[in-house]
N, C-alpha and C positions, 0 to 999 in steps of 0.2 A: 567562585565557581557556581555555576547554575545553568539553567536552561529554560527555554520556552518551547512551546509546541503549537503547531497548527494542525487542526483536525479537520479532515474533509469527510463529510458524512451526509447522507440523505436526510437525516433528522435535524430539526432546527436547533437542538441543544445536544451537547455531548453526553454520553452515558454517565450516570451518577457516579459509578465506580471511578471513572477517570477524573471527574471534577473533585471528588473526595480525596483522591490520591494527590492531586496537585495542590488542593487547599491545605492538606496536611504537610506539604513540603515547603510552603512559603517561608516559614521561619528558617529552615535549614538552607534554603537557596539564597537567602539574602538578596532577593530581587524585588525591586519596587514595582508596583503596578500589576497588570495582568500577566499570568504565566502562560495562558492558553487562549487561542482564538478558535472559534468554530466556524468553518465555512460550509454552508449548506451546498453540497456538491454531488452531482451524479458523475462518477468517474468515467462513465460510458458516453458522456456528452463532451465532445472535443472542445467546444467553445467555453462551456461552463468550467471545465477543468482548467483551461488556460487562464480564465478570469480568476478563479479561486487561487491559483498558483501565484498570480500577481498580487492578489490581496494578502496572501500569506507572506510574500516577500516584503510587503509594506509593513507588516506587523513584526516579522522576525529580523528584518534588516539583512541578515546573513544566516546561513544554516550549514550544518555539517553532515546531513544525511536525511534519510527517510525510511519509514517502515510502511510497506503497502499491506493493507489488511482487508480491503473491500472484497466481499465475496458473497455469492448466493449458491444455492444447491437445490436440485430437484431429485428426490429419491423415488424413482419410478423405472420400470423396465425400459431397456434400450429401445425397443420397438414402439413404445408409447410416447417418446419424446417428440415434440413438434419443432418445426424449423424456428418459429418465433421464440419459444422459450430457450432453445439451445443457443440461438443467436444472442439473446439477452444475457444468458449465463456467460458466454464467451466474451461478450463486450465488457461486462463488469469484471469478471475474474481475470481475464487475460489481457484484453486491450487496455482496460483501465490501469492495470499494473504497468504494462509496457509504456504507456504514455506518461504516467506519473513519474516513472523512473527517467524517462527522456527529459522531462522538464527539470527534474532534480539534477541530472548529470550536466545539463547545459549550465545551470547555476553553479554547481560545484567546480566545473572547469573554468568558469569566469572568475572564480575566487582564487584559482591556482593553489589551492590548499589540500586538495583531496577530500575524502569523506567516506561515509559508510552507508550502504544500502542493505536493508533486510527485507526480503520478500517472504511473505507468509504463504507457504505451500501447503501440502497435506501429505500424510502418510499414504494417501491414495495414489500419489505419484510414484510410489515405491512398490506397492503390493495391492492385491485385491482384498475385498472385505466380504466374505461369504454372507449371504442374507441381505445384502444391501444392493441397490440398483442405482449406481452413481456414475454411469458412463460419461455423461456430459461434464460433470464435476471433475472426474478423473482426467478427462482430456484437457480441461482448463488448467488443472494443477500440474499435470505432466508438462504442459507448455511452460509454466512458471519455473519448474525445475530445470528444463533445458535452457530457458532464457538466462537463468542465473549462471549456469556453467559458462555460457558464451560471454556474458557481460563481465564475469570475473576475469576472464582472460583479456578481453578487449579493453577494459578500463583500468587494469592493474598498472600500466605505464603512467597513468594519470593519478596514481595513489588513491584510487577509489576502490574500496573493497565491496564486493557483492556476495551476500550469503543468503541461504534460505533457512527457514525453520519449518519443519513439517510436523505439525501437531496431529494427534490422532493415535 
């Protein structure tokens, strides 16, 4: 029993906490070689995401699911948001999640085995936070919550479970 992971991130190396976790698990997992690959990826870049996904498939061979966690935030009043920064926020938080899941589902369906998808949402999709100005972020995470509900129903016949975790 064991597992491998592909991490898509803007940074050239994965966070130390993740590599420490995987390094500590090597003995228990009884897996030879690398347990993780890091693909430097901007999830808001369609071609880059597609390339990284193919790279991950080459490393993993097959996989059983994904966790989408890319996200940014701007804490500023609603009237101070610009088009460009809101477009960037939505591209990363919402479109990046949407198309990462789309790539994942295509692969899961090709395996005919089902799988699991976990979308990282936010408590902001459920309630307001007095003292914070997170309207763009809230819109993006509200979209993730709605996407999860729809995909859970649409993908259930294919034995693909979709859930959200809403930290905060």
